[in-house]
C-alpha positions, 0 to 999 in steps of 0.5 A: 493422604499420598493420593489425595496429595497425588490426585488434587495434583493432577488435577491443578496440572490439568486446570493449568493446561486451560485457559480462558478466552481472552475475548479480543477480536481476531485481526484478519492479518492470517487470512488475506483473502477477508476484507474485514467487516463495516466498524470491524477494526483490523490490526494492520501489519506490524511494519510495512516492507521497505521499497528497494534501495534507489541508487544514483543513477537510477534509470527506468529500467533499474526502476522496473527491475526494483519492481516500480512501477515506472511512467517514462513519459507515456512507457509503462513497465510493471503496469500490472503491480498496480492492477493488483495494488487496486484489487488488494484494495477492493479485497482488503489485502494489505499491499504497497507500490511505489511509482516512479514517473520522470520529469522531462529532464530524466529525473525520478520523483517517487510515488509510494503507496502502503494500504494497511488491508482495512482502511489506510493508505499511508502516501509519501513523495518524493521529489528529491532527486528532481534537479530542476524542481524544489525539495518538497522534503518526502512529505507522508499523508494518510487517505482513505481511497484512490479513484478514477477521475475523468477528465476530457483536458488532462485525460482520466487520472487516478487520484487520492481521496480521504486525505488528512493534508494537501500532499495527496494533491501531488499524486497523479498517476495517468489511467493507461489502460483507459487510453489503450482504450480509447485507442481501439475505439 
């Protein structure tokens, strides 16, 4: 009888170690080099990391040190981060950037883009430090893409596409690379 109980206990221990497959599709968050298949649902990262804190005054050097992509009247810093962000959009790798552009008076305006690695770019506009503008209150929208728009009068620039609200109209980022290429022709 004891042998039978021990055998049964051993079998139960072995069976309890086995588990059935969950049937849930795996997410691509562990392998960032693979983009999701069309129609595949991917769980975005739990929470994007916070952008570095902004202090007063927030000059271009400090913004560049914080990793911001900076545009001070056409003088650019950290443009490689913008190129990497665009490349990550193409292959489905989660990423985020903060673009800090300065007004004529020298006030920073922030454009924060957070890409979930699947299909959503969350865009936040912050002009709260523009002393000569009216504070918009950090509006946010969700967009599906970014495209380069060619405009002979205004110059080529990046714009957000497929957005939920008109907040996307506040995003404007000049295509500096295109200007440099045009100058060499």
